[in-house]
N, CA and C of each residue as an Amber inpcrd file, in Angstrom:
protein
   630
   5.0490000 -11.9020000  12.8490000   5.2200000 -10.5010000  13.2280000
   4.3490000 -10.1960000  14.4440000   4.9110000  -9.5570000  15.4510000
   4.1550000  -9.2440000  16.6570000   3.0950000  -8.1990000  16.3530000
   1.9370000  -8.3740000  16.9960000   0.8760000  -7.4080000  16.8170000
   1.1960000  -6.1460000  17.6040000   0.8340000  -4.9860000  17.0940000
   1.1140000  -3.7420000  17.8050000   0.2320000  -3.6160000  19.0330000
   0.7370000  -2.9360000  20.0830000  -0.1120000  -2.7150000  21.2540000
  -1.2420000  -1.7690000  20.8990000  -2.3880000  -1.9640000  21.5380000
  -3.5290000  -1.1100000  21.2680000  -3.7490000  -0.1520000  22.4090000
  -4.2040000   1.0350000  22.0710000  -4.3710000   2.0980000  23.0500000
  -5.8080000   2.2030000  23.5160000  -6.6500000   1.2330000  23.1440000
  -8.0380000   1.2460000  23.5790000  -8.4400000  -0.1580000  23.9900000
  -9.4950000  -0.2590000  24.7470000  -9.9970000  -1.5380000  25.1870000
 -11.1250000  -1.9980000  24.2690000 -11.2820000  -3.3160000  24.1500000
 -12.3730000  -3.8490000  23.3570000 -13.6820000  -3.8470000  24.1390000
 -13.5900000  -3.8720000  25.4520000 -14.7970000  -3.9380000  26.2630000
 -15.5290000  -2.6050000  26.2370000 -16.8110000  -2.6510000  26.5590000
 -17.5860000  -1.4280000  26.6190000 -18.8090000  -1.5060000  25.7250000
 -19.4550000  -0.3640000  25.5020000 -20.6790000  -0.3230000  24.7150000
 -20.4220000  -0.7020000  23.2640000 -19.2740000  -0.3790000  22.7600000
 -18.9610000  -0.6730000  21.3590000 -17.9440000  -1.7970000  21.2760000
 -18.1720000  -2.7100000  20.3510000 -17.1920000  -3.7580000  20.0770000
 -16.4450000  -3.3540000  18.8080000 -15.2270000  -2.8790000  18.9840000
 -14.4410000  -2.3820000  17.8640000 -13.5120000  -3.4570000  17.3060000
 -13.8630000  -4.7340000  17.4940000 -12.9610000  -5.8050000  17.0560000
 -12.6550000  -5.7210000  15.5670000 -13.6770000  -5.4580000  14.7500000
 -13.4270000  -5.3720000  13.3060000 -12.5460000  -4.1730000  12.9830000
 -12.7800000  -3.0440000  13.6360000 -11.9400000  -1.8720000  13.4090000
 -10.4880000  -2.1790000  13.7650000 -10.2870000  -2.8460000  14.8970000
  -8.9360000  -3.2250000  15.3200000  -8.2980000  -4.1390000  14.2770000
  -9.0580000  -5.1240000  13.7860000  -8.5180000  -6.0500000  12.7910000
  -8.1080000  -5.3200000  11.5120000  -8.9430000  -4.3920000  11.0770000
  -8.6230000  -3.6350000   9.8580000  -7.3930000  -2.7700000  10.0820000
  -7.3280000  -2.0740000  11.2030000  -6.1580000  -1.2430000  11.4910000
  -4.8890000  -2.0870000  11.5170000  -4.9560000  -3.2460000  12.1680000
  -3.7750000  -4.1060000  12.2250000  -3.3810000  -4.6100000  10.8440000
  -4.3750000  -4.9000000  10.0040000  -4.0640000  -5.3690000   8.6490000
  -3.3910000  -4.2760000   7.8320000  -3.8240000  -3.0360000   8.0080000
  -3.1640000  -1.9250000   7.3190000  -1.7130000  -1.7990000   7.7690000
  -1.4860000  -1.8760000   9.0700000  -0.1040000  -1.8180000   9.5860000
   0.7110000  -2.9920000   9.0520000   0.1270000  -4.1700000   9.0840000
   0.8080000  -5.3920000   8.6240000   1.2400000  -5.2660000   7.1740000
   0.3200000  -4.8250000   6.3110000   0.6420000  -4.7540000   4.8880000
   1.7490000  -3.7520000   4.6060000   1.7160000  -2.6140000   5.2820000
   2.7760000  -1.6270000   5.0530000   4.1160000  -2.1480000   5.5380000
   4.1390000  -2.8330000   6.6680000   5.3910000  -3.4220000   7.1430000
   5.9240000  -4.4270000   6.1300000   5.0320000  -5.2800000   5.6110000
   5.4710000  -6.2840000   4.6510000   5.9660000  -5.6460000   3.3620000
   5.2860000  -4.6000000   2.9210000   5.7380000  -3.9140000   1.7090000
   7.0780000  -3.2300000   1.9190000   7.2730000  -2.6940000   3.1020000
   8.5100000  -1.9690000   3.3700000   9.7190000  -2.8910000   3.3520000
   9.5140000  -4.1290000   3.7770000  10.6310000  -5.0710000   3.8500000
  10.4860000  -6.1990000   2.8370000   9.7520000  -5.9460000   1.7550000
   9.4790000  -6.9770000   0.7620000  10.7600000  -7.4360000   0.0800000
  10.8190000  -8.7370000  -0.1640000  11.9180000  -9.3170000  -0.9430000
  11.3990000  -9.9550000  -2.2250000  10.0980000  -9.8370000  -2.4710000
   9.4980000 -10.4240000  -3.6640000   9.8190000  -9.5760000  -4.8860000
   9.3380000 -10.0500000  -6.0280000   9.5570000  -9.3240000  -7.2830000
   8.8000000  -8.0000000  -7.2550000   9.2240000  -7.1020000  -8.1330000
   8.5470000  -5.8090000  -8.2340000   7.0770000  -6.0000000  -8.5840000
   6.7820000  -6.9650000  -9.4690000   5.3990000  -7.1940000  -9.8770000
   4.5460000  -7.6540000  -8.6980000   5.0800000  -8.5490000  -7.8590000
   4.3250000  -9.0200000  -6.6900000   4.1090000  -7.8930000  -5.6930000
   5.1620000  -7.0970000  -5.4700000   5.0300000  -5.9790000  -4.5400000
   4.0260000  -4.9590000  -5.0560000   4.0430000  -4.7210000  -6.3610000
   3.0890000  -3.7690000  -6.9290000   1.6600000  -4.2830000  -6.7750000
   1.4490000  -5.5870000  -6.9680000   0.1110000  -6.1600000  -6.7980000
  -0.3520000  -6.0330000  -5.3560000   0.5450000  -6.2800000  -4.4040000
   0.1800000  -6.1570000  -2.9940000  -0.0840000  -4.7060000  -2.6340000
   0.6870000  -3.7850000  -3.2240000   0.4200000  -2.3730000  -2.9850000
  -0.9720000  -2.0020000  -3.4980000  -1.3320000  -2.4860000  -4.6610000
  -2.6510000  -2.1890000  -5.1980000  -3.7600000  -2.6970000  -4.2920000
  -3.5860000  -3.8920000  -3.7200000  -4.5900000  -4.4430000  -2.8090000
  -4.6560000  -3.6260000  -1.5220000  -3.4980000  -3.2580000  -0.9910000
  -3.4630000  -2.4360000   0.2230000  -4.1200000  -1.0810000  -0.0200000
  -3.7720000  -0.4450000  -1.1230000  -4.3150000   0.8760000  -1.4340000
  -5.8340000   0.8190000  -1.5420000  -6.3470000  -0.2390000  -2.1760000
  -7.7900000  -0.3930000  -2.3070000  -8.4550000  -0.5290000  -0.9390000
  -7.8600000  -1.3110000  -0.0510000  -8.4290000  -1.4830000   1.2870000
  -8.3630000  -0.1930000   2.0900000  -7.2600000   0.5270000   2.0030000
  -7.1240000   1.7760000   2.7430000  -8.1420000   2.7970000   2.2520000
  -8.2570000   2.9290000   0.9420000  -9.2030000   3.9060000   0.3940000
 -10.6400000   3.5540000   0.7800000 -10.9740000   2.2670000   0.7020000
 -12.3360000   1.8800000   1.0820000 -12.5860000   2.1560000   2.5610000
 -11.6340000   1.8280000   3.4040000 -11.8220000   2.0190000   4.8410000
 -12.0100000   3.4890000   5.1900000 -11.1620000   4.3330000   4.6540000
 -11.2750000   5.7640000   4.9500000 -12.5810000   6.3260000   4.3900000
 -12.9740000   5.8690000   3.1950000 -14.2270000   6.3400000   2.6100000
 -15.4260000   5.8720000   3.4210000 -15.3830000   4.6380000   3.9290000
 -16.4870000   4.1190000   4.7340000 -16.6190000   4.9110000   6.0320000
 -15.4980000   5.2190000   6.6620000 -15.5530000   6.0520000   7.8650000
 -16.0960000   7.4340000   7.5380000 -15.6410000   7.9810000   6.4300000
 -16.0610000   9.3290000   6.0330000 -17.5620000   9.3810000   5.7810000
 -18.1090000   8.2960000   5.2550000 -19.5310000   8.2800000   4.9230000
 -20.4110000   7.8430000   6.0860000 -19.9230000   6.9000000   6.8980000
 -20.8050000   6.2580000   7.8810000 -20.4940000   6.6090000   9.3290000
 -19.2980000   7.0830000   9.6120000 -18.9400000   7.3320000  11.0160000
 -18.9300000   8.8110000  11.3580000 -18.1020000   9.5810000  10.6790000
 -17.9480000  10.9870000  11.0640000 -19.2370000  11.7970000  10.9100000
 -20.0700000  11.5810000   9.8700000 -21.3190000  12.3500000   9.8000000
 -22.2830000  12.0530000  10.9490000 -22.2210000  10.8390000  11.5200000
 -23.0470000  10.5120000  12.6740000 -22.5360000  11.2040000  13.9320000
 -21.2240000  11.3900000  13.9920000 -20.6010000  11.8760000  15.2240000
 -20.6560000  13.3950000  15.3230000 -20.3680000  14.0920000  14.2400000
 -20.1960000  15.5450000  14.3210000 -21.4210000  16.2690000  14.8850000
 -22.6510000  15.9570000  14.4510000 -23.7930000  16.6870000  15.0300000
 -23.9450000  16.4870000  16.5290000 -23.5320000  15.3340000  17.0250000
 -23.6620000  15.0560000  18.4560000 -22.6220000  15.8120000  19.2810000
 -21.6160000  16.3690000  18.6070000 -20.5720000  17.1200000  19.3010000
 -20.7310000  18.6230000  19.0920000 -21.8940000  19.0470000  18.6010000
 -22.1490000  20.4830000  18.4320000 -22.0250000  21.1750000  19.7880000
 -21.2390000  22.2230000  19.8190000 -21.0130000  22.9520000  21.0600000
 -19.8740000  22.4040000  21.8960000 -19.3100000  21.2800000  21.4820000
 -18.1720000  20.6860000  22.1940000 -16.9060000  21.0210000  21.4110000
 -16.2120000  22.0490000  21.8320000 -15.0510000  22.5200000  21.0680000
 -13.9460000  21.4720000  21.0270000 -13.7650000  20.7640000  22.1290000
 -12.7190000  19.7230000  22.1560000 -13.0690000  18.6010000  21.1820000
 -14.3310000  18.1730000  21.1930000 -14.7390000  17.1080000  20.2950000
 -14.6510000  17.5160000  18.8400000 -15.0800000  18.7280000  18.5280000
 -14.9970000  19.2140000  17.1530000 -13.5470000  19.3260000  16.6970000
 -12.6680000  19.7570000  17.5850000 -11.2470000  19.8580000  17.2340000
 -10.6630000  18.4790000  16.9390000 -11.1120000  17.4780000  17.6950000
 -10.6530000  16.1140000  17.4510000 -11.0910000  15.6390000  16.0680000
 -12.3380000  15.8960000  15.7010000 -12.8130000  15.4940000  14.3850000
 -12.0730000  16.2260000  13.2740000 -11.7840000  17.5010000  13.4900000
 -11.0110000  18.2570000  12.5000000  -9.6130000  17.6510000  12.3330000
  -9.0110000  17.2520000  13.4460000  -7.6820000  16.6410000  13.3800000
  -7.7290000  15.3170000  12.6210000  -8.7820000  14.5210000  12.8570000
  -8.9370000  13.2650000  12.1250000  -9.0000000  13.5210000  10.6150000
  -9.7510000  14.5350000  10.2240000  -9.8790000  14.8530000   8.8070000
  -8.5690000  15.3750000   8.2350000  -7.8700000  16.2110000   8.9750000
  -6.5790000  16.7260000   8.5060000  -5.5900000  15.5810000   8.2910000
  -5.5600000  14.6380000   9.2300000  -4.6490000  13.5000000   9.1070000
  -5.0120000  12.6450000   7.8920000  -6.3010000  12.4500000   7.6680000
  -6.7460000  11.6730000   6.5090000  -6.3070000  12.3350000   5.2080000
  -6.4130000  13.6440000   5.1440000  -6.0500000  14.3630000   3.9220000
  -4.5650000  14.2340000   3.6020000  -3.7400000  14.0720000   4.6180000
  -2.3010000  13.9570000   4.3970000  -1.9090000  12.6300000   3.7630000
  -2.7870000  11.6350000   3.8390000  -2.4410000  10.3100000   3.3200000
  -2.5500000  10.2380000   1.7990000  -3.4770000  10.9940000   1.2090000
  -3.7170000  10.9030000  -0.2210000  -2.5100000  11.2200000  -1.0880000
  -1.8430000  12.3560000  -0.8620000  -0.6850000  12.6760000  -1.7030000
   0.4140000  11.6240000  -1.6460000   0.6350000  11.0450000  -0.4780000
   1.6670000  10.0080000  -0.3810000   1.2720000   8.7660000  -1.1570000
  -0.0030000   8.4090000  -1.1070000  -0.4560000   7.2660000  -1.8990000
  -0.2180000   7.5150000  -3.3850000  -0.5050000   8.7240000  -3.8400000
  -0.2950000   9.0490000  -5.2520000   1.1800000   8.9690000  -5.6180000
   2.0600000   9.4290000  -4.7350000   3.4930000   9.3720000  -5.0020000
   3.9820000   7.9240000  -5.0730000   3.4430000   7.0700000  -4.2270000
   3.8430000   5.6620000  -4.2610000   3.3050000   4.9930000  -5.5130000
   2.0770000   5.3360000  -5.9070000   1.5510000   4.8480000  -7.1850000
   2.5190000   5.1720000  -8.3210000   2.9510000   6.4250000  -8.3720000
   3.8650000   6.8620000  -9.4330000   5.1860000   6.1040000  -9.3610000
   5.6910000   5.8900000  -8.1440000   6.9650000   5.1960000  -7.9840000
   6.8820000   3.7650000  -8.4970000   5.7720000   3.0850000  -8.2220000
   5.6100000   1.7320000  -8.7550000   5.4640000   1.7690000 -10.2800000
   4.7440000   2.7660000 -10.7950000   4.4910000   2.8360000 -12.2300000
   5.7720000   3.0250000 -13.0250000   6.6670000   3.8720000 -12.5230000
   7.8950000   4.1570000 -13.2580000   9.0520000   3.2600000 -12.8360000
   8.7410000   2.2610000 -11.9690000   9.7820000   1.3500000 -11.4920000
  10.9230000   2.1330000 -10.8460000  10.5740000   2.9610000  -9.8700000
  11.5360000   3.8360000  -9.2090000  12.5780000   3.0300000  -8.4370000
  13.6600000   3.6900000  -8.1160000  14.7160000   3.0750000  -7.3290000
  14.1220000   2.5210000  -6.0300000  14.4840000   1.2860000  -5.6500000
  13.9200000   0.6910000  -4.4270000  14.1210000   1.5470000  -3.1840000
  15.2400000   2.2740000  -3.1180000  15.4720000   3.1280000  -1.9510000
  14.4360000   4.2450000  -1.8800000  14.0790000   4.8100000  -3.0330000
  13.0620000   5.8540000  -3.0770000  11.7030000   5.2940000  -2.6660000
  11.3990000   4.1040000  -3.1540000  10.1250000   3.4770000  -2.8160000
  10.0510000   3.2020000  -1.3130000  11.1270000   2.7140000  -0.7240000
  11.1300000   2.4490000   0.7190000  10.9670000   3.7380000   1.5210000
  11.5740000   4.8130000   1.0510000  11.4140000   6.0960000   1.7420000
   9.9580000   6.5310000   1.7570000   9.2880000   6.4010000   0.6140000
   7.8870000   6.8030000   0.5340000   7.0000000   5.9040000   1.3850000
   7.2540000   4.5980000   1.3220000   6.4720000   3.6670000   2.1330000
   6.6780000   3.9290000   3.6240000   7.9130000   4.2580000   4.0120000
   8.1880000   4.5530000   5.4170000   7.4530000   5.8130000   5.8610000
   7.3960000   6.8120000   4.9960000   6.6580000   8.0440000   5.3390000
   5.1690000   7.7620000   5.4810000   4.6290000   6.9470000   4.5790000
   3.2150000   6.6030000   4.6890000   2.9620000   5.7950000   5.9510000
   3.8390000   4.8730000   6.2680000   3.6610000   4.0690000   7.4810000
   3.6430000   4.9630000   8.7170000   4.5520000   5.9360000   8.7660000
   4.6070000   6.8340000   9.9280000   3.3130000   7.6300000  10.0540000
   2.8510000   8.1940000   8.9500000   1.6330000   9.0190000   9.0060000
   0.3970000   8.1800000   9.3000000   0.3110000   7.0180000   8.6730000
  -0.8590000   6.1780000   8.8930000  -0.8740000   5.6250000  10.3090000
   0.2750000   5.1780000  10.8010000   0.3320000   4.6450000  12.1640000
  -0.0630000   5.7020000  13.1790000   0.3710000   6.9340000  12.9580000
   0.0020000   8.0290000  13.8610000  -1.5000000   8.2750000  13.8330000
  -2.0850000   8.2630000  12.6340000  -3.5270000   8.4930000  12.5000000
  -4.3240000   7.3820000  13.1760000  -3.9380000   6.1290000  12.9300000
  -4.6700000   5.0150000  13.5180000  -4.5760000   5.0210000  15.0370000
  -3.3920000   5.3080000  15.5580000  -3.2240000   5.3590000  17.0080000
  -4.0500000   6.4770000  17.6240000  -4.0930000   7.6240000  16.9520000
  -4.8860000   8.7640000  17.4370000  -6.3700000   8.4010000  17.4450000
  -6.8180000   7.7410000  16.3940000  -8.2250000   7.3390000  16.3190000
  -8.5580000   6.3440000  17.4310000  -7.6710000   5.3730000  17.6330000
  -7.9100000   4.3490000  18.6520000  -7.8790000   4.9280000  20.0630000
  -6.9640000   5.8610000  20.2920000  -6.7940000   6.4000000  21.6470000
  -7.8690000   7.4040000  22.0170000  -8.3050000   8.2220000  21.0650000
  -9.1770000   9.3440000  21.3890000 -10.5450000   9.3020000  20.7130000
 -10.5720000   9.0120000  19.4210000 -11.8450000   9.1160000  18.6980000
 -12.7850000   7.9560000  19.0070000 -12.2980000   6.7250000  18.9420000
 -13.2000000   5.5890000  19.1310000 -13.7910000   5.5230000  20.5360000
 -13.0150000   5.7730000  21.5930000 -13.6550000   5.7980000  22.9220000
 -14.7390000   6.8630000  23.0340000 -14.5120000   8.0250000  22.4310000
 -15.5270000   9.0830000  22.4590000 -16.7670000   8.6520000  21.6880000
 -16.5630000   8.0660000  20.5080000 -17.6920000   7.6160000  19.7040000
 -18.5070000   6.5660000  20.4510000 -17.8260000   5.7060000  21.2060000
 -18.5200000   4.6840000  21.9800000 -19.5090000   5.2920000  22.9640000
 -19.1830000   6.4790000  23.4520000 -20.0100000   7.1210000  24.4780000
 -21.2140000   7.8530000  23.8910000 -21.1070000   8.3290000  22.6680000
 -22.1370000   9.2530000  22.1800000 -23.0610000   8.6530000  21.1210000
 -22.7160000   7.4880000  20.5620000 -23.5710000   6.8730000  19.5660000
 -24.3730000   5.7280000  20.1780000 -25.5260000   5.4800000  19.6020000
 -26.3860000   4.3920000  20.0570000 -25.8450000   3.0580000  19.5550000
 -26.2820000   1.9380000  20.1530000 -25.8580000   0.6200000  19.6330000
 -26.2030000   0.4390000  18.1580000 -27.3580000   0.9400000  17.7430000
 -27.7130000   0.8280000  16.3300000 -26.7730000   1.5950000  15.4260000
 -26.3860000   2.7980000  15.8610000 -25.4490000   3.6000000  15.0640000
 -24.0740000   2.9440000  15.0200000 -23.6510000   2.3820000  16.1350000
 -22.3650000   1.6920000  16.1760000 -22.3850000   0.4570000  15.2710000
 -23.5250000  -0.2430000  15.2580000 -23.6510000  -1.3880000  14.3680000
 -23.6130000  -0.9860000  12.9060000 -24.1680000   0.2000000  12.6030000
 -24.1180000   0.6990000  11.2320000 -22.7040000   0.9800000  10.7750000
 -21.8750000   1.4880000  11.6860000 -20.4690000   1.7260000  11.3490000
 -19.7600000   0.4070000  11.0630000 -19.9840000  -0.5930000  11.9240000
 -19.3500000  -1.9020000  11.7210000 -19.7510000  -2.4900000  10.3700000
 -21.0280000  -2.3690000  10.0240000 -21.4870000  -2.8950000   8.7380000
 -20.8330000  -2.1550000   7.5720000 -20.6870000  -0.8420000   7.7080000
 -20.1010000  -0.0380000   6.6310000 -18.6440000  -0.3910000   6.3880000
 -17.8530000  -0.5180000   7.4490000 -16.4310000  -0.8060000   7.2480000
 -16.2060000  -2.2560000   6.8420000 -17.2120000  -3.0980000   7.0790000
 -17.1310000  -4.4980000   6.6320000 -17.3770000  -4.6090000   5.1350000
 -18.1740000  -3.7080000   4.5820000 -18.4660000  -3.7710000   3.1540000
 -19.8150000  -3.2150000   2.7890000 -20.5540000  -2.7420000   3.7950000
 -21.8650000  -2.1830000   3.5200000 -22.8050000  -3.2320000   2.9540000
 -23.5110000  -2.8710000   1.8990000 -24.4490000  -3.7960000   1.2730000
 -23.7910000  -4.6590000   0.1990000 -22.4800000  -4.5150000   0.0360000
 -21.7780000  -5.2350000  -1.0270000 -21.1730000  -6.5260000  -0.4920000
 -21.7460000  -7.6520000  -0.9000000 -21.1680000  -8.9520000  -0.5170000
 -19.7760000  -9.1080000  -1.1220000 -19.5880000  -8.5700000  -2.3110000
 -18.2710000  -8.6620000  -2.9520000 -17.2140000  -7.9370000  -2.1340000
 -17.5400000  -6.7460000  -1.6300000 -16.5820000  -5.9990000  -0.8270000
 -16.3190000  -6.7100000   0.4960000 -17.3720000  -7.2020000   1.1380000
 -17.1800000  -7.9460000   2.3890000 -16.3150000  -9.1760000   2.1500000
 -16.5020000  -9.8140000   0.9940000 -15.7210000 -11.0000000   0.6710000
 -14.2600000 -10.7050000   0.4150000 -13.9430000  -9.4470000   0.1740000
 -12.5500000  -9.0230000   0.0190000 -11.9790000  -8.5210000   1.3360000
 -12.7690000  -7.7280000   2.0530000 -12.2710000  -7.0700000   3.2580000
 -12.1010000  -8.0390000   4.4230000 -13.0710000  -8.9030000   4.6660000
 -13.0210000  -9.7550000   5.8510000 -11.8250000 -10.7150000   5.8420000
 -11.5910000 -11.4880000   4.7690000 -10.4280000 -12.3820000   4.8200000
  -9.1050000 -11.6300000   4.8790000  -9.0500000 -10.4850000   4.2320000
  -7.8310000  -9.6650000   4.3030000  -7.5920000  -9.1830000   5.7290000
  -8.6240000  -8.6710000   6.3790000  -8.4780000  -8.1240000   7.7260000
  -8.1900000  -9.2060000   8.7520000  -8.7640000 -10.3900000   8.5680000
  -8.6540000 -11.4260000   9.5900000  -7.5000000 -12.3890000   9.3540000
  -6.8120000 -12.2550000   8.2080000  -5.7560000 -13.2170000   7.8660000
  -4.6780000 -13.3060000   8.9320000  -4.2990000 -12.1650000   9.4940000
  -3.2520000 -12.1820000  10.5080000  -3.7270000 -11.7150000  11.8650000
  -5.0500000 -11.6950000  12.0590000  -5.5980000 -11.1750000  13.3120000
  -5.3530000 -12.1350000  14.4630000  -5.3010000 -11.5830000  15.6780000
  -5.2330000 -12.4110000  16.8690000  -6.4660000 -13.3070000  16.9180000
  -6.3290000 -14.5270000  17.4440000  -7.4880000 -15.4370000  17.4850000
  -8.6960000 -14.8480000  18.1990000  -8.4890000 -14.1190000  19.2930000
  -9.6360000 -13.5620000  20.0170000 -10.3340000 -12.4890000  19.1890000
  -9.5580000 -11.6850000  18.4600000 -10.1520000 -10.6640000  17.5940000
 -10.9200000 -11.3300000  16.4630000 -10.3100000 -12.3510000  15.8550000
 -10.9730000 -13.0370000  14.7440000 -12.3090000 -13.6260000  15.1860000
 -12.3230000 -14.2680000  16.3300000 -13.5530000 -14.8950000  16.7970000
 -14.6190000 -13.8530000  17.1420000 -14.1990000 -12.7290000  17.6980000
 -15.1760000 -11.6780000  18.0180000 -15.8190000 -11.1380000  16.7450000
 -15.0000000 -10.9430000  15.7050000 -15.5430000 -10.4480000  14.4430000
 -16.4940000 -11.4700000  13.8380000 -16.1010000 -12.7250000  13.8140000
 -16.9350000 -13.7470000  13.1910000 -18.2450000 -13.9350000  13.9450000
 -18.2320000 -13.7530000  15.2620000 -19.4690000 -13.8880000  16.0380000
 -20.4750000 -12.7890000  15.7010000 -19.9760000 -11.6660000  15.1820000
 -20.8680000 -10.5690000  14.8000000 -21.5920000 -10.8330000  13.4860000
 -21.1480000 -11.8310000  12.7340000 -21.6900000 -12.0770000  11.3970000
 -22.8390000 -13.0710000  11.4480000 -23.8010000 -12.9490000  10.5330000
 -24.8360000 -13.9830000  10.4040000 -24.2030000 -15.3170000  10.0140000
 -24.8520000 -16.4000000  10.3720000 -24.3050000 -17.7320000  10.0920000
 -23.9940000 -17.9500000   8.6090000 -24.8560000 -17.5290000   7.6630000
 -24.5030000 -17.7240000   6.2420000 -23.2370000 -16.9780000   5.8320000
 -23.0140000 -15.7980000   6.4280000 -21.8120000 -15.0330000   6.0980000
 -20.5710000 -15.7150000   6.6660000 -20.6770000 -16.2590000   7.8660000
 -19.5440000 -17.0110000   8.4370000 -19.2030000 -18.2070000   7.5570000
 -20.2240000 -18.8750000   7.0360000 -19.9810000 -20.0210000   6.1570000
 -19.2850000 -19.5860000   4.8760000 -19.7410000 -18.4740000   4.2930000
 -19.0840000 -17.9490000   3.0970000 -17.6280000 -17.6160000   3.3820000
 -17.3740000 -16.9890000   4.5220000 -16.0160000 -16.6190000   4.8940000
 -15.1100000 -17.8420000   4.9320000 -15.5750000 -18.9020000   5.5870000
 -14.7210000 -20.0710000   5.8090000 -14.5650000 -20.9180000   4.5430000
 -15.6000000 -21.0010000   3.7360000 -15.5730000 -21.9390000   2.6030000
 -15.2180000 -21.3020000   1.2690000 -15.4170000 -19.9780000   1.1450000
 -15.1740000 -19.3100000  -0.1430000 -14.1730000 -18.1750000  -0.0070000
 -14.4550000 -17.2180000   0.8550000 -13.6620000 -15.9940000   0.8910000
 -12.2360000 -16.2310000   1.3640000 -12.0750000 -16.9560000   2.4720000
 -10.7280000 -17.1720000   3.0000000  -9.8750000 -18.0250000   2.0630000
 -10.3800000 -19.1540000   1.5380000  -9.5580000 -19.9100000   0.5730000
  -9.1830000 -19.0930000  -0.6630000 -10.1220000 -18.2750000  -1.1520000
  -9.8250000 -17.4450000  -2.3220000  -8.7350000 -16.4310000  -2.0000000
  -8.8050000 -15.8060000  -0.8290000  -7.7780000 -14.8440000  -0.4330000
  -6.4140000 -15.5130000  -0.3590000  -6.3600000 -16.6970000   0.2580000
  -5.0920000 -17.4090000   0.3880000  -4.5210000 -17.7860000  -0.9760000
  -5.4020000 -18.0950000  -1.9230000  -4.9520000 -18.5130000  -3.2470000
  -4.4750000 -17.3560000  -4.1120000  -5.0780000 -16.1870000  -3.9220000
  -4.8000000 -15.0630000  -4.8390000  -3.8330000 -14.0330000  -4.2700000
  -3.4440000 -14.1340000  -3.0010000  -2.5470000 -13.1410000  -2.4090000
  -1.1060000 -13.5430000  -2.6270000  -0.3450000 -12.7530000  -3.3730000
   1.0450000 -13.1270000  -3.6560000   1.9230000 -12.9370000  -2.4100000
   2.8830000 -13.8470000  -2.1930000   3.7780000 -13.6790000  -1.0430000
   4.7440000 -12.5250000  -1.2690000   5.2400000 -11.9720000  -0.1370000
   6.2420000 -10.9170000  -0.2150000   7.5030000 -11.3590000   0.5100000
């Protein structure tokens, strides 16, 4: 599957390679779910994994990124409006996730499930593109390298090795080679070793095909 074009550059004060990888993985999973030919049980398992990653990512941004940014934009009406729009878009995703949960639970008609997945894909793709085009470049300008590093650590898994061991192989499984290498270079050597010898093989073994 071709990778989507990105509306931001990787170069600059902030290296958003991990953010790009996570965004692409979210797009990838929704595309695969939308056109899945696997059993209902396999699709439901993949939906559960996708939902967990999406919820964690949005929660990590909510806790580690937006609270750092908003005070620095005090008095900037355009910047504050952008942050409000990001939050409004995030809020729209929750109800659709709940509806898809229900559809999988009751074994809804596949056409209904595809309609819901398509609506979520449209809303999520719009949100991610908006964040990449407008929010991340702005954040690159106003946060310090230490603050930017804190965001990268949070979306990777924070202090939880278990979460990092789930998020990193999932995000990098289909990433472009240059993105994958940039992300891995940001990690300490022991974490890179864990990724290659434990996390990635485990992900490949436990992820059901669609």
